[in-house]
N, CA, C and O atoms as a printed pandas DataFrame, in Angstrom:
     atom_number atom_name residue_name chain_id  residue_number  x_coord  y_coord  z_coord
0              1         N          MET        A               1   87.808   74.087   77.167
1              2        CA          MET        A               1   88.866   75.231   77.045
2              3         C          MET        A               1   88.702   76.021   75.713
3              4         O          MET        A               1   88.483   75.399   74.673
4              5         N          THR        A               2   88.797   77.313   75.721
5              6        CA          THR        A               2   88.769   77.862   74.520
6              7         C          THR        A               2   90.145   77.862   74.166
7              8         O          THR        A               2   91.006   77.845   75.045
8              9         N          THR        A               3   90.574   77.887   72.346
9             10        CA          THR        A               3   91.864   78.379   72.022
10            11         C          THR        A               3   91.744   80.003   71.933
11            12         O          THR        A               3   90.746   80.668   71.658
12            13         N          MET        A               4   93.197   80.486   72.282
13            14        CA          MET        A               4   93.295   82.002   72.162
14            15         C          MET        A               4   94.507   82.222   71.561
15            16         O          MET        A               4   95.437   81.648   72.128
16            17         N          ASN        A               5   94.812   82.905   70.537
17            18        CA          ASN        A               5   95.880   82.699   70.280
18            19         C          ASN        A               5   96.471   84.117   70.043
19            20         O          ASN        A               5   95.898   84.934   69.322
20            21         N          ILE        A               6   97.773   84.402   70.751
21            22        CA          ILE        A               6   98.329   85.939   70.356
22            23         C          ILE        A               6   99.505   86.586   70.030
23            24         O          ILE        A               6  100.416   86.070   70.677
24            25         N          SER        A               7   99.809   87.270   69.490
25            26        CA          SER        A               7  101.127   87.958   69.087
26            27         C          SER        A               7  102.192   88.640   70.102
27            28         O          SER        A               7  101.996   89.549   70.909
28            29         N          LEU        A               8  102.996   88.155   69.908
29            30        CA          LEU        A               8  104.191   88.998   70.737
30            31         C          LEU        A               8  105.406   89.272   69.887
31            32         O          LEU        A               8  105.959   88.588   69.025
32            33         N          PRO        A               9  105.652   90.414   70.352
33            34        CA          PRO        A               9  107.382   90.913   69.858
34            35         C          PRO        A               9  108.343   89.861   70.326
35            36         O          PRO        A               9  108.147   89.474   71.478
36            37         N          ASP        A              10  109.520   89.219   69.554
37            38        CA          ASP        A              10  110.525   88.219   69.572
38            39         C          ASP        A              10  110.974   88.845   71.361
39            40         O          ASP        A              10  110.830   88.064   72.301
40            41         N          GLU        A              11  111.309   89.765   71.517
41            42        CA          GLU        A              11  111.818   90.154   73.019
42            43         C          GLU        A              11  111.205   89.567   74.087
43            44         O          GLU        A              11  111.829   89.063   75.020
44            45         N          MET        A              12  109.727   89.614   73.980
45            46        CA          MET        A              12  108.759   89.125   74.679
46            47         C          MET        A              12  108.658   87.581   75.139
47            48         O          MET        A              12  108.674   86.929   76.183
48            49         N          LYS        A              13  108.514   87.321   73.370
49            50        CA          LYS        A              13  108.499   85.738   73.314
50            51         C          LYS        A              13  109.687   85.035   73.928
51            52         O          LYS        A              13  109.618   83.903   74.407
52            53         N          ALA        A              14  110.726   85.737   73.887
53            54        CA          ALA        A              14  112.356   84.957   74.346
54            55         C          ALA        A              14  111.876   84.831   76.056
55            56         O          ALA        A              14  111.987   83.773   76.676
56            57         N          PHE        A              15  111.247   86.304   76.760
57            58        CA          PHE        A              15  110.980   86.400   77.936
58            59         C          PHE        A              15  110.356   85.386   78.672
59            60         O          PHE        A              15  110.747   84.853   79.710
60            61         N          VAL        A              16  108.864   85.080   77.709
61            62        CA          VAL        A              16  108.265   83.590   78.200
62            63         C          VAL        A              16  108.979   82.797   78.113
63            64         O          VAL        A              16  109.204   82.254   79.194
64            65         N          GLU        A              17  109.562   82.369   77.208
65            66        CA          GLU        A              17  110.515   80.965   77.264
66            67         C          GLU        A              17  111.380   80.653   78.093
67            68         O          GLU        A              17  111.556   79.526   78.555
68            69         N          ALA        A              18  112.163   81.921   78.416
69            70        CA          ALA        A              18  113.343   81.933   79.685
70            71         C          ALA        A              18  112.152   81.763   81.178
71            72         O          ALA        A              18  112.336   80.805   81.928
72            73         N          GLN        A              19  111.197   82.582   81.422
73            74        CA          GLN        A              19  110.466   82.200   82.591
74            75         C          GLN        A              19  109.885   80.827   82.301
75            76         O          GLN        A              19  109.663   80.211   83.344
76            77         N          MET        A              20  109.612   80.249   81.333
77            78        CA          MET        A              20  109.138   78.918   81.098
78            79         C          MET        A              20  110.103   78.047   81.954
79            80         O          MET        A              20  109.768   77.327   82.895
80            81         N          ALA        A              21  111.468   78.254   81.424
81            82        CA          ALA        A              21  112.667   77.038   81.670
82            83         C          ALA        A              21  112.972   77.880   83.096
83            84         O          ALA        A              21  112.931   77.003   83.958
84            85         N          THR        A              22  113.195   78.882   83.608
85            86        CA          THR        A              22  113.580   79.117   85.143
86            87         C          THR        A              22  112.795   78.452   86.153
87            88         O          THR        A              22  113.103   77.608   86.994
88            89         N          GLU        A              23  110.981   79.417   85.688
89            90        CA          GLU        A              23  110.293   78.416   87.050
90            91         C          GLU        A              23  109.585   77.274   86.507
91            92         O          GLU        A              23  108.505   77.106   87.074
92            93         N          GLY        A              24  109.842   76.429   85.587
93            94        CA          GLY        A              24  109.374   75.087   85.388
94            95         C          GLY        A              24  107.975   75.333   84.687
95            96         O          GLY        A              24  107.081   74.668   85.210
96            97         N          TYR        A              25  107.603   76.061   83.718
97            98        CA          TYR        A              25  106.507   75.684   83.438
98            99         C          TYR        A              25  106.749   75.305   82.346
99           100         O          TYR        A              25  107.704   75.726   81.693
100          101         N          ALA        A              26  105.399   73.883   81.686
101          102        CA          ALA        A              26  105.562   73.206   80.599
102          103         C          ALA        A              26  105.249   74.291   79.556
103          104         O          ALA        A              26  106.063   74.130   78.647
104          105         N          SER        A              27  104.616   75.095   79.338
105          106        CA          SER        A              27  104.047   75.281   78.227
106          107         C          SER        A              27  103.861   76.931   78.480
107          108         O          SER        A              27  103.430   77.394   79.536
108          109         N          ALA        A              28  104.307   77.814   77.199
109          110        CA          ALA        A              28  103.670   79.004   77.727
110          111         C          ALA        A              28  102.525   79.525   77.902
111          112         O          ALA        A              28  102.404   80.666   78.348
112          113         N          SER        A              29  101.425   78.702   77.547
113          114        CA          SER        A              29  100.013   78.595   78.139
114          115         C          SER        A              29   99.591   78.303   79.958
115          116         O          SER        A              29   98.742   78.716   80.747
116          117         N          GLU        A              30  100.712   77.389   79.981
117          118        CA          GLU        A              30  100.869   77.101   81.415
118          119         C          GLU        A              30  101.194   78.620   82.124
119          120         O          GLU        A              30  100.376   78.995   82.964
120          121         N          TYR        A              31  102.048   79.276   81.902
121          122        CA          TYR        A              31  102.855   80.309   82.535
122          123         C          TYR        A              31  101.957   81.731   82.524
123          124         O          TYR        A              31  101.848   82.725   83.242
124          125         N          LEU        A              32  101.303   81.154   81.106
125          126        CA          LEU        A              32  100.107   82.780   80.863
126          127         C          LEU        A              32   98.996   82.353   81.548
127          128         O          LEU        A              32   98.424   83.411   81.809
128          129         N          ARG        A              33   98.417   81.568   81.945
129          130        CA          ARG        A              33   97.276   81.029   83.082
130          131         C          ARG        A              33   98.281   81.304   84.195
131          132         O          ARG        A              33   97.780   82.237   84.822
132          133         N          ALA        A              34   98.906   81.126   84.503
133          134        CA          ALA        A              34   99.522   81.919   86.073
134          135         C          ALA        A              34   99.455   83.218   86.261
135          136         O          ALA        A              34   98.938   83.836   87.192
136          137         N          LEU        A              35   99.905   83.531   85.497
137          138        CA          LEU        A              35   99.632   85.305   85.717
138          139         C          LEU        A              35   98.603   85.893   85.506
139          140         O          LEU        A              35   98.414   87.045   85.897
140          141         N          ILE        A              36   97.681   85.149   84.794
141          142        CA          ILE        A              36   96.203   85.112   84.741
142          143         C          ILE        A              36   95.763   85.670   86.079
143          144         O          ILE        A              36   95.483   86.780   86.532
144          145         N          ARG        A              37   95.841   84.032   86.651
145          146        CA          ARG        A              37   95.662   83.760   87.908
146          147         C          ARG        A              37   95.542   84.846   89.182
147          148         O          ARG        A              37   94.591   85.273   89.836
148          149         N          GLU        A              38   97.111   85.094   89.203
149          150        CA          GLU        A              38   97.540   86.099   89.701
150          151         C          GLU        A              38   97.206   87.614   89.730
151          152         O          GLU        A              38   97.225   88.372   90.700
152          153         N          ALA        A              39   96.928   87.848   88.569
153          154        CA          ALA        A              39   95.739   88.784   87.930
154          155         C          ALA        A              39   94.229   89.027   88.616
155          156         O          ALA        A              39   93.728   90.149   88.688
156          157         N          GLN        A              40   93.619   87.890   89.078
157          158        CA          GLN        A              40   92.692   87.990   89.139
158          159         C          GLN        A              40   92.541   87.735   90.761
159          160         O          GLN        A              40   91.527   87.832   91.452
160          161         N          LYS        A              41   93.720   87.420   91.096
161          162        CA          LYS        A              41   93.555   86.984   92.710
162          163         C          LYS        A              41   93.880   88.966   93.085
163          164         O          LYS        A              41   93.115   89.615   93.799
164          165         N          ARG        A              42   94.740   89.376   92.625
165          166        CA          ARG        A              42   94.831   90.953   92.649
166          167         C          ARG        A              42   93.880   91.767   93.085
167          168         O          ARG        A              42   93.778   92.568   94.015
168          169         N          ARG        A              43   92.774   91.159   91.669
169          170        CA          ARG        A              43   91.709   92.063   91.907
170          171         C          ARG        A              43   91.131   91.885   92.477
171          172         O          ARG        A              43   90.357   92.837   92.577
172          173         N          ALA        A              44   90.793   90.795   93.357
173          174        CA          ALA        A              44   89.528   90.207   94.043
174          175         C          ALA        A              44   90.122   90.756   95.617
175          176         O          ALA        A              44   89.357   90.781   96.581
176          177         N          LYS        A              45   91.218   91.079   95.703
177          178        CA          LYS        A              45   92.240   91.774   96.760
178          179         C          LYS        A              45   91.476   93.059   96.945
179          180         O          LYS        A              45   90.715   93.396   97.851
180          181         N          GLN        A              46   91.897   93.734   95.785
181          182        CA          GLN        A              46   91.699   95.286   95.839
182          183         C          GLN        A              46   90.061   95.489   95.862
183          184         O          GLN        A              46   89.533   96.452   96.417
184          185         N          GLU        A              47   89.462   94.632   95.301
185          186        CA          GLU        A              47   87.988   94.323   95.392
186          187         C          GLU        A              47   87.197   94.647   96.940
187          188         O          GLU        A              47   86.361   95.497   97.248
188          189         N          LEU        A              48   87.903   93.510   97.769
189          190        CA          LEU        A              48   87.703   93.208   99.156
190          191         C          LEU        A              48   87.860   94.611   99.953
191          192         O          LEU        A              48   87.086   95.355  100.555
192          193         N          GLU        A              49   89.631   94.599   99.575
193          194        CA          GLU        A              49   89.844   95.755  100.417
194          195         C          GLU        A              49   88.786   97.414  100.007
195          196         O          GLU        A              49   88.451   98.345  100.740
196          197         N          ALA        A              50   88.650   97.265   99.185
197          198        CA          ALA        A              50   87.656   98.589   98.796
198          199         C          ALA        A              50   86.584   98.466   99.769
199          200         O          ALA        A              50   86.223   99.328  100.570
200          201         N          LYS        A              51   86.053   97.144   99.588
201          202        CA          LYS        A              51   84.444   96.768  100.569
202          203         C          LYS        A              51   85.061   97.173  102.081
203          204         O          LYS        A              51   84.475   98.110  102.623
204          205         N          PHE        A              52   86.305   96.505  102.902
205          206        CA          PHE        A              52   86.691   97.114  103.632
206          207         C          PHE        A              52   86.433   98.384  103.885
207          208         O          PHE        A              52   85.448   98.571  104.599
208          209         N          ARG        A              53   86.973   99.253  103.545
209          210        CA          ARG        A              53   87.110  100.358  103.414
210          211         C          ARG        A              53   85.947  100.964  103.327
211          212         O          ARG        A              53   85.810  101.783  104.236
212          213         N          GLU        A              54   84.874  100.888  102.465
213          214        CA          GLU        A              54   83.360  101.497  102.444
214          215         C          GLU        A              54   83.039  101.273  103.744
215          216         O          GLU        A              54   82.664  102.269  104.363
216          217         N          ALA        A              55   83.086  100.144  104.387
217          218        CA          ALA        A              55   82.704   99.291  105.533
218          219         C          ALA        A              55   82.993  100.258  106.612
219          220         O          ALA        A              55   81.961  100.507  107.236
220          221         N          LEU        A              56   83.822  100.766  106.967
221          222        CA          LEU        A              56   84.845  101.352  107.824
222          223         C          LEU        A              56   84.379  103.369  107.758
223          224         O          LEU        A              56   84.417  104.237  108.630
224          225         N          GLU        A              57   84.026  103.396  106.444
225          226        CA          GLU        A              57   83.896  104.378  106.460
226          227         C          GLU        A              57   82.452  104.785  106.506
227          228         O          GLU        A              57   82.069  105.940  106.318
228          229         N          SER        A              58   81.655  103.733  106.775
229          230        CA          SER        A              58   79.748  103.999  106.338
230          231         C          SER        A              58   79.269  104.328  108.219
231          232         O          SER        A              58   78.065  104.331  108.474
232          233         N          GLY        A              59   80.218  104.564  109.309
233          234        CA          GLY        A              59   79.805  104.865  110.170
234          235         C          GLY        A              59   80.010  103.536  111.335
235          236         O          GLY        A              59   80.427  102.443  110.953
236          237         N          PRO        A              60   79.683  103.786  112.667
237          238        CA          PRO        A              60   79.705  102.983  113.671
238          239         C          PRO        A              60   78.873  101.960  113.689
239          240         O          PRO        A              60   77.662  102.040  113.480
240          241         N          ALA        A              61   79.409  101.098  113.904
241          242        CA          ALA        A              61   78.514   99.451  113.801
242          243         C          ALA        A              61   77.896   99.533  114.978
243          244         O          ALA        A              61   78.268   99.860  116.105
244          245         N          THR        A              62   76.450   99.022  114.318
245          246        CA          THR        A              62   75.537   98.806  115.457
246          247         C          THR        A              62   75.017   97.267  115.810
247          248         O          THR        A              62   75.112   96.426  114.916
248          249         N          PRO        A              63   74.521   96.923  116.975
249          250        CA          PRO        A              63   74.307   95.319  116.877
250          251         C          PRO        A              63   73.529   94.630  116.082
251          252         O          PRO        A              63   72.542   95.282  115.741
252          253         N          MET        A              64   73.578   93.624  115.671
253          254        CA          MET        A              64   72.442   92.923  114.910
254          255         C          MET        A              64   71.159   92.397  116.220
255          256         O          MET        A              64   71.255   91.778  117.280
256          257         N          THR        A              65   70.035   93.007  115.480
257          258        CA          THR        A              65   68.589   92.788  116.529
258          259         C          THR        A              65   68.516   91.624  115.834
259          260         O          THR        A              65   69.199   91.277  114.871
260          261         N          ARG        A              66   67.286   90.809  116.612
261          262        CA          ARG        A              66   66.892   89.183  115.879
262          263         C          ARG        A              66   65.953   90.025  115.001
263          264         O          ARG        A              66   65.286   89.092  114.555
264          265         N          GLU        A              67   65.478   91.008  114.493
265          266        CA          GLU        A              67   64.801   91.644  113.698
266          267         C          GLU        A              67   65.827   91.134  112.041
267          268         O          GLU        A              67   65.502   90.447  111.073
268          269         N          ASP        A              68   67.089   91.860  112.386
269          270        CA          ASP        A              68   68.037   91.950  111.444
270          271         C          ASP        A              68   68.369   90.056  111.272
271          272         O          ASP        A              68   68.216   89.602  110.138
272          273         N          TRP        A              69   68.691   89.320  112.114
273          274        CA          TRP        A              69   68.743   87.760  111.901
274          275         C          TRP        A              69   67.741   87.066  110.813
275          276         O          TRP        A              69   68.005   86.442  109.786
276          277         N          ASP        A              70   66.317   87.454  111.505
277          278        CA          ASP        A              70   65.328   86.947  110.860
278          279         C          ASP        A              70   65.016   87.374  109.657
279          280         O          ASP        A              70   64.364   86.613  108.942
280          281         N          SER        A              71   65.470   88.906  109.071
281          282        CA          SER        A              71   65.244   89.201  107.211
282          283         C          SER        A              71   66.491   88.702  106.873
283          284         O          SER        A              71   66.487   88.628  105.644
284          285         N          ILE        A              72   67.562   88.316  107.307
285          286        CA          ILE        A              72   68.475   87.744  106.527
286          287         C          ILE        A              72   68.489   86.039  106.074
287          288         O          ILE        A              72   68.951   85.493  105.072
288          289         N          GLU        A              73   67.840   85.533  107.160
289          290        CA          GLU        A              73   67.115   84.132  107.405
290          291         C          GLU        A              73   66.082   84.009  106.159
291          292         O          GLU        A              73   66.294   83.239  105.222
292          293         N          GLN        A              74   64.992   84.810  106.240
293          294        CA          GLN        A              74   64.017   85.041  105.025
294          295         C          GLN        A              74   64.893   85.544  103.437
295          296         O          GLN        A              74   64.876   85.117  102.283
296          297         N          GLU        A              75   65.190   86.009  103.737
297          298        CA          GLU        A              75   66.267   86.691  102.330
298          299         C          GLU        A              75   66.706   85.339  101.492
299          300         O          GLU        A              75   66.364   84.929  100.382
300          301         N          ALA        A              76   67.714   84.758  102.609
301          302        CA          ALA        A              76   68.099   83.198  102.425
302          303         C          ALA        A              76   67.136   82.064  101.912
303          304         O          ALA        A              76   67.332   81.540  100.815
304          305         N          LEU        A              77   66.051   81.683  102.761
305          306        CA          LEU        A              77   65.171   80.845  102.358
306          307         C          LEU        A              77   64.349   81.166  101.101
307          308         O          LEU        A              77   63.940   80.238  100.403
308          309         N          ASP        A              78   64.027   82.765  100.706
309          310        CA          ASP        A              78   63.314   83.494   99.466
310          311         C          ASP        A              78   64.328   82.813   98.361
311          312         O          ASP        A              78   63.802   81.953   97.656
312          313         N          ARG        A              79   65.727   83.097   98.125
313          314        CA          ARG        A              79   67.002   82.764   97.557
314          315         C          ARG        A              79   66.681   81.938   97.182
315          316         O          ARG        A              79   66.107   81.994   96.094
316          317         N          TRP        A              80   66.883   80.426   97.973
317          318        CA          TRP        A              80   67.091   79.183   97.669
318          319         C          TRP        A              80   65.954   78.505   96.921
319          320         O          TRP        A              80   66.162   77.535   96.191
320          321         N          THR        A              81   64.496   79.141   97.156
321          322        CA          THR        A              81   63.480   78.781   97.110
322          323         C          THR        A              81   63.175   79.013   95.582
323          324         O          THR        A              81   62.467   78.136   95.088
324          325         N          ARG        A              82   63.582   80.050   94.721
325          326        CA          ARG        A              82   63.910   80.398   93.979
326          327         C          ARG        A              82   65.214   79.981   92.742
327          328         O          ARG        A              82   65.495   80.071   91.547
328          329         N          GLU        A              83   65.685   79.501   94.006
329          330        CA          GLU        A              83   66.778   78.770   92.712
330          331         C          GLU        A              83   66.212   77.378   92.512
331          332         O          GLU        A              83   66.449   76.751   91.480
332          333         N          GLN        A              84   65.523   76.929   93.419
333          334        CA          GLN        A              84   64.633   75.769   93.594
334          335         C          GLN        A              84   63.970   75.348   92.490
335          336         O          GLN        A              84   63.953   74.248   91.937
336          337         N          ALA        A              85   63.251   76.700   92.165
337          338        CA          ALA        A              85   62.010   76.319   91.344
338          339         C          ALA        A              85   62.445   76.838   89.885
339          340         O          ALA        A              85   61.531   77.065   89.093
340          341         N          ARG        A              86   64.249   77.114   89.322
341          342        CA          ARG        A              86   64.487   77.226   88.330
342          343         C          ARG        A              86   64.720   75.637   87.702
343          344         O          ARG        A              86   64.607   75.257   86.537
344          345         N          GLN        A              87   65.127   74.789   89.056
345          346        CA          GLN        A              87   65.995   73.598   88.317
346          347         C          GLN        A              87   64.599   72.528   87.981
347          348         O          GLN        A              87   64.769   71.452   87.407
């Protein structure tokens, strides 16, 4: 774990301390980690929603063919083989 020092104005420091007390965080670090995790979840949700929009706007769905599945399987096997070679 890496240490990071941050500077806060007194008003923000008081807010963090109040949140720690009311929300039950053991430390300011724990509180900030929770905020960062929430921000990461929001970002991931936004990215997923963007991918859904892109998929919906890409046109009508087409059925998967046997060739599509074979191609996907071959790509996965190739990737697995490359990763095994690195180890």
